[in-house]
matplotlib code that plots the C-alpha trace (Angstrom):
import matplotlib.pyplot as plt

x = [-0.1, 1.2, 2.7, 1.1, -2.3, -4.7, -4.5, -7.5, -7.9, -10.1, -13.1, -14.3, -11.8, -10.2, -7.7, -4.7, -1.2, 2.4, 1.1, -1.7, -4.6, -3.8, -6.0, -7.7, -11.4, -14.4, -15.6, -17.5, -19.8, -17.8, -14.8, -16.0, -16.7, -13.4, -13.7, -15.7, -19.4, -21.6, -18.5, -20.3, -23.1, -21.3, -19.1, -22.1, -23.4, -20.1, -20.1, -23.8, -23.1, -20.0, -22.2, -24.7, -21.9, -20.5, -23.8, -23.4, -19.9, -19.7, -21.8, -24.0, -22.4, -18.8, -16.9, -13.5, -15.0, -16.9, -13.3, -12.0, -14.9, -14.2, -10.5, -11.0, -14.2, -16.5, -15.1, -11.6, -12.5, -14.7, -11.2, -9.2, -11.9, -11.6, -7.9, -4.9, -3.6, -3.0, -5.9, -5.3, -5.3, -4.3, -7.0, -6.6, -6.1, -9.3, -11.4, -9.9, -10.4, -14.2, -14.3, -12.8, -14.9, -18.0, -16.7, -16.2, -19.8, -21.2, -23.6, -24.8, -26.8, -28.4, -29.3, -30.7, -32.9, -34.1, -35.0, -36.7, -38.8, -40.4, -40.9, -37.6, -34.5, -31.2, -30.6, -27.0, -25.6, -25.7, -28.6, -32.1, -33.8, -31.2, -31.7, -28.8, -29.6, -28.0, -24.7, -24.6, -23.7, -20.0, -18.2, -21.1, -23.3, -25.0, -23.4, -26.8, -30.3, -32.4, -36.1, -39.4, -42.5, -43.6, -43.1, -39.7, -37.6, -36.1, -39.1, -41.1, -38.3, -38.3, -41.3, -41.0, -40.7, -39.8, -42.1, -40.3, -40.6, -41.0, -41.7, -43.5, -45.6, -48.7, -52.0, -51.2, -48.0, -49.7, -52.5, -50.2, -48.2, -51.2, -52.7, -49.6, -48.9, -52.6, -52.3, -48.9, -50.4, -53.6, -51.4, -49.1, -46.3, -44.4, -44.3, -41.0, -40.4, -38.9, -41.9, -41.0, -43.7, -45.2, -44.8, -43.2, -46.2, -48.8, -47.1, -47.3, -50.9, -52.0, -50.7, -52.1, -56.0, -55.4, -54.7, -51.3, -47.8, -45.6, -42.0, -40.2, -36.3, -35.5, -32.9, -33.0, -33.7, -37.0, -37.8, -37.6, -40.9, -39.6, -41.5, -43.4, -46.5, -46.4, -46.5, -50.1, -48.7, -45.2, -47.3, -49.4, -46.7, -44.7, -48.1, -49.1, -45.8, -42.0, -39.5, -35.9, -32.9, -29.1, -29.2, -29.5, -32.2, -32.3, -30.4, -31.4, -32.0, -29.4, -29.1, -26.4, -28.2, -31.2, -29.0, -27.1, -30.6, -31.7, -28.8, -30.4, -34.1, -32.4, -30.6, -33.6, -36.1, -36.4, -37.1, -37.5, -40.4, -40.1, -43.2, -42.6, -38.9, -36.8, -33.3, -31.7, -34.2, -32.7, -35.5, -33.1, -30.1, -32.2, -33.4, -29.4, -28.4, -30.9, -29.5, -25.9, -27.0, -28.6, -32.2, -34.9, -35.9, -38.8, -40.6, -44.4, -44.5, -46.0, -46.6, -43.7, -44.4, -43.8, -40.3, -41.6, -41.3, -38.5, -36.3, -38.5, -38.3, -34.6, -34.9, -36.8, -34.6, -32.0, -32.2, -35.8, -38.9, -42.1, -44.8, -48.5, -49.9, -49.0, -49.4, -46.7, -44.8, -45.3, -44.3, -40.9, -40.1, -42.1, -42.1, -42.2, -45.7, -46.7, -47.4, -49.6, -52.8, -52.6, -53.7, -55.9, -58.7, -62.2, -63.7, -66.0, -68.6, -66.9, -64.0, -65.3, -66.5, -64.9, -62.4, -64.3, -67.3, -65.4, -64.1, -67.6, -68.7, -65.7, -66.9, -70.0, -69.9, -70.1, -73.1, -74.7, -75.9, -74.6, -75.6, -74.5, -72.4, -70.3, -69.9, -68.6, -66.0, -64.7, -64.8, -62.8, -65.0, -68.0, -72.0, -73.1, -70.3, -71.1, -74.8, -74.2, -72.2, -74.5, -77.4, -75.1, -74.3, -78.1, -79.2, -76.2, -77.6, -74.5, -76.1, -79.7, -81.4, -83.2, -85.0, -81.8, -79.3, -77.4, -76.3, -74.9, -77.5, -77.9, -76.0, -78.2, -80.2, -79.3, -82.2, -83.1, -83.7, -87.0, -88.2, -86.4, -85.9, -83.4, -80.6]
y = [0.2, 3.4, 5.3, 8.5, 7.0, 9.3, 8.5, 9.2, 8.4, 5.4, 4.8, 8.3, 9.2, 12.2, 14.8, 13.2, 13.5, 14.4, 16.9, 19.6, 19.0, 17.8, 20.8, 23.8, 23.3, 25.1, 25.1, 21.8, 20.4, 17.1, 19.0, 20.6, 19.8, 17.9, 18.4, 20.0, 19.5, 17.2, 15.9, 12.3, 13.9, 16.1, 13.2, 11.2, 14.2, 14.6, 10.8, 11.0, 14.0, 12.2, 9.1, 11.3, 12.8, 9.5, 8.2, 11.1, 10.0, 6.0, 3.8, 1.3, -1.9, -0.4, -3.2, -1.2, 1.6, -0.1, -1.6, 1.6, 3.0, -0.2, 0.7, 4.5, 5.5, 7.7, 11.0, 10.1, 8.6, 11.7, 13.9, 11.5, 11.9, 15.7, 15.8, 14.1, 11.3, 8.2, 5.6, 2.5, 0.1, 0.4, 1.9, 3.5, 7.2, 7.4, 5.6, 7.9, 11.1, 10.0, 9.6, 13.2, 14.8, 14.0, 14.8, 18.1, 19.0, 16.6, 19.0, 16.4, 19.4, 20.1, 16.4, 16.2, 19.3, 18.0, 14.4, 16.3, 18.4, 15.2, 13.8, 11.6, 11.0, 9.3, 6.2, 5.1, 1.9, 1.5, 3.6, 2.4, 2.1, 0.5, -3.1, -5.3, -7.8, -5.6, -6.1, -9.6, -7.9, -6.9, -4.4, -4.4, -2.9, 0.2, 3.3, 4.4, 4.4, 7.6, 6.4, 7.9, 7.0, 6.9, 3.7, 2.0, 0.4, -1.8, -3.1, -3.6, -5.6, -8.0, -10.0, -9.1, -11.1, -9.7, -10.5, -9.9, -10.9, -9.7, -6.5, -7.3, -10.0, -12.1, -11.7, -15.0, -13.4, -10.2, -12.1, -14.1, -11.4, -9.5, -12.7, -13.5, -10.2, -9.7, -13.2, -12.1, -8.6, -10.1, -12.5, -9.5, -9.7, -6.6, -7.0, -5.8, -5.1, -2.5, -0.4, -1.3, -2.2, -5.8, -8.0, -5.6, -3.2, -5.8, -6.9, -3.3, -3.0, -6.4, -5.8, -2.0, -3.5, -5.8, -2.9, -4.3, -2.9, -2.8, -1.2, 0.0, 0.0, 1.9, 2.5, 6.6, 8.9, 8.8, 12.0, 10.7, 9.4, 6.4, 4.9, 8.1, 5.7, 4.6, 8.2, 7.3, 3.9, 5.5, 8.4, 5.4, 3.8, 7.0, 7.5, 4.2, 2.5, 3.2, 4.1, 3.2, 4.3, 4.1, 7.0, 10.7, 12.8, 13.8, 10.6, 9.1, 5.3, 3.4, -0.3, -0.9, 0.7, -1.7, -4.7, -3.8, -2.5, -6.3, -7.2, -4.8, -6.6, -10.0, -8.9, -6.9, -9.6, -13.1, -14.5, -13.7, -15.1, -14.9, -14.5, -15.1, -14.5, -15.1, -16.7, -13.2, -11.5, -9.1, -11.0, -14.2, -12.0, -11.2, -15.0, -15.9, -13.2, -14.4, -18.0, -16.8, -14.8, -17.5, -16.6, -18.5, -18.3, -19.5, -19.6, -19.4, -22.2, -21.2, -23.0, -24.5, -22.9, -19.8, -17.9, -15.7, -18.6, -20.4, -18.3, -19.5, -23.2, -23.0, -21.7, -24.2, -27.0, -25.6, -24.7, -22.5, -23.8, -24.5, -22.2, -21.5, -19.2, -17.3, -19.9, -21.9, -19.0, -18.2, -21.7, -21.3, -18.1, -18.1, -19.4, -22.8, -24.1, -21.6, -24.4, -24.3, -26.5, -29.8, -30.1, -33.0, -33.5, -33.9, -36.6, -38.9, -40.9, -44.3, -43.0, -43.5, -47.0, -50.1, -52.0, -55.3, -53.1, -51.4, -54.7, -55.7, -52.8, -53.0, -56.7, -55.7, -55.6, -52.0, -52.7, -56.0, -57.7, -60.5, -63.2, -63.0, -66.1, -64.4, -61.4, -62.8, -64.9, -61.7, -60.1, -62.7, -63.5, -65.7, -65.4, -64.5, -61.5, -60.6, -60.4, -58.1, -55.9, -55.5, -54.8, -52.0, -50.5, -50.5, -48.7, -46.1, -45.8, -47.7, -50.5, -52.0, -55.4, -56.9, -60.2, -62.6, -60.1, -57.0, -54.0, -50.9, -47.7, -46.6, -43.2, -40.2, -39.6, -43.2, -45.7, -48.2, -51.7, -53.4, -56.9, -59.8, -58.7, -56.3, -58.8]
z = [0.1, -1.0, 2.0, 0.7, 1.3, 3.3, 6.7, 9.3, 13.0, 12.7, 10.6, 10.7, 8.5, 10.0, 8.9, 7.0, 9.0, 7.8, 4.9, 4.3, 1.9, -1.6, -3.1, -2.5, -1.4, -0.2, 3.5, 3.0, 6.0, 6.1, 7.1, 10.3, 13.6, 14.6, 18.4, 21.1, 22.6, 20.4, 18.7, 18.4, 16.6, 14.5, 13.4, 12.4, 10.2, 8.5, 7.9, 6.7, 4.1, 3.2, 2.2, 0.6, -1.5, -2.9, -3.9, -6.7, -7.4, -7.1, -9.2, -7.8, -6.8, -7.4, -5.5, -5.5, -4.4, -1.6, -0.6, -0.3, 1.7, 4.0, 4.5, 4.7, 6.1, 3.9, 4.7, 4.0, 0.9, -0.3, 0.5, -1.7, -4.6, -4.3, -3.7, -5.7, -3.5, -4.9, -3.8, -1.6, -4.8, -8.3, -10.9, -14.1, -14.4, -16.5, -13.7, -11.1, -13.3, -13.4, -9.5, -9.5, -12.0, -10.1, -6.8, -8.0, -8.5, -5.9, -3.4, -0.7, 1.3, -2.0, -2.4, 0.9, 0.2, -2.9, -1.1, 1.7, -0.6, -2.0, 1.2, 0.9, 3.4, 3.2, 5.1, 6.2, 7.0, 10.8, 11.3, 12.9, 9.6, 7.8, 6.5, 8.0, 5.4, 2.7, 4.7, 3.0, -0.4, 1.0, -0.8, -3.2, -0.5, -1.3, 0.2, 1.6, 0.3, -0.6, 0.6, 0.1, 1.9, 5.6, 6.6, 8.4, 5.7, 8.2, 9.6, 5.9, 4.6, 7.4, 6.0, 2.6, -1.0, -4.4, -7.4, -10.3, -14.2, -18.0, -19.2, -22.2, -20.3, -21.6, -19.9, -18.0, -16.5, -15.4, -13.9, -12.0, -10.7, -9.5, -7.6, -6.0, -5.0, -3.8, -1.6, -0.1, 0.9, 2.4, 4.7, 5.7, 3.5, 1.9, -2.0, -3.6, -7.1, -9.4, -10.7, -14.4, -17.2, -17.1, -14.1, -11.8, -12.2, -11.9, -8.6, -7.1, -8.1, -6.9, -3.5, -3.5, -4.8, -1.7, 0.6, 1.3, 1.6, -1.5, -2.0, -5.6, -5.8, -8.4, -10.9, -10.7, -8.2, -5.9, -7.5, -10.6, -12.6, -14.6, -16.5, -17.7, -17.9, -14.3, -12.7, -11.2, -9.7, -8.5, -6.5, -4.9, -3.9, -2.6, -0.6, 0.6, 0.5, 0.1, -3.1, -2.6, -4.6, -4.6, -6.9, -5.3, -6.6, -10.1, -11.3, -14.4, -15.0, -17.4, -18.3, -16.1, -13.2, -13.8, -13.6, -10.4, -8.9, -8.9, -6.3, -3.8, -4.4, -4.0, -0.6, 0.8, 0.5, 1.9, -1.5, -5.2, -7.2, -11.3, -13.3, -17.0, -18.3, -21.2, -21.0, -20.7, -18.7, -15.9, -13.5, -13.7, -12.5, -9.3, -8.7, -9.4, -6.7, -4.3, -4.3, -4.2, -1.0, 0.6, -0.2, -1.7, -5.4, -7.1, -10.2, -11.8, -14.8, -17.9, -21.4, -22.6, -26.0, -24.7, -24.8, -22.0, -19.9, -20.9, -18.6, -15.6, -16.6, -16.7, -13.0, -12.1, -13.7, -11.3, -7.9, -8.2, -6.7, -8.2, -6.9, -8.2, -5.7, -2.5, 0.0, -1.8, -1.6, 2.1, 2.8, 1.1, 2.9, 6.1, 9.3, 10.9, 10.3, 7.8, 5.2, 2.0, 2.2, 0.7, -2.7, -3.6, -6.2, -5.5, -3.1, -5.2, -3.4, -4.6, -2.8, 0.2, 0.0, 2.3, 0.0, -0.2, -1.3, -3.8, -5.3, -5.4, -7.8, -9.9, -10.7, -12.4, -16.1, -17.5, -20.3, -19.2, -16.0, -13.9, -11.1, -7.7, -8.3, -11.4, -9.3, -6.3, -8.5, -10.0, -6.7, -4.8, -2.5, -1.4, -2.6, 1.0, 1.2, -2.4, -1.7, 1.5, -0.3, -3.3, -1.2, 0.5, -3.0, -4.2, -1.2, -2.0, -5.5, -7.1, -8.5, -9.4, -9.2, -12.0, -11.2, -9.9, -11.6, -10.9, -13.3, -13.0, -13.3, -16.8, -17.4, -17.4, -20.8, -22.2, -23.3, -20.8, -22.3, -21.5, -22.0, -23.0, -26.7, -25.5, -24.5]

ax = plt.figure().add_subplot(projection="3d")
ax.plot(x, y, z, "-o")
ax.set_aspect("equal")
plt.show()
């Protein structure tokens, strides 16, 4: 490690020793309050402002920057980006120049004010509202989360399930997503998705329609309306649920940000359910991220002829679990004893017959009559036992006696043979 690395007293990333600042700077709030009364609260504010600034400098999921943050602390890392010191580990000049160009215009105070104007807030690791399961992401953990909505993100995330899938979904996929989300919401689970068109939107709407809780993890700032067609849906989620983003206010979405957003959905929830996905779908990225994190992944099967279900079926061929309704999802991610009801077909009257009675019934020919001795022989019993069982069956309406012979009742609407000429 280079001896000129910026040092600092502990994780707070305090003042560098042995040399002055590398470049002139403004009187920035994260450089103040080095001592005196209330230093602990002031230090927390400095770190908070530094993390807010870093969300505008560092792209989501940047593990190199995450490692530097772990080694230096947020204040020292921000000072590194604003100065000219060498980083703790090798990085290209172009990459470092990119960090520094963003750091030159970062204004966390303005970003925090913009979030507050929309009813938002900034949540940092270690704070009460921080969902600790996100720490499983290691150096790819978010630097902080911009949150818009009244509920506690940490408490909501404790009992949450992700429902994700294709944007260009079928009517079947939209129905299944909405049905799953409504069922989960009715049972007290928070439905998490990405607010995109298709399955994501159907999942959010299903939860809201059931009067339940839903959270949207965005690939842009919490003040941005994206996609435009979901303006009303995003407003409803902000009013009744939670909007979450790694990126600061005003940040726009990109393809890479969508993909990296998926790791947050996977880490935040107890499990991920995929409803329709092609082989290269971003929804499968979420499911596989959930598997790597030790979370559960599941999929809703579709027609084998549908390309939109091909990715789900591939997931199910691996470690994914097949689910068809909310009860089966809860059996996977819920607590002990939260089991889905046993599935079985309808119980028919003949299913309730004693084994010997059922054998006697099966011994009767389908389209003709038989006497008691013939029926007893086919059933493997004696005539006395066969006679007793035949009278039981007659009282239940399973057989009819005609003279000294027995037959099955004619199907409804079938002609009934009369007289000897009918035989």
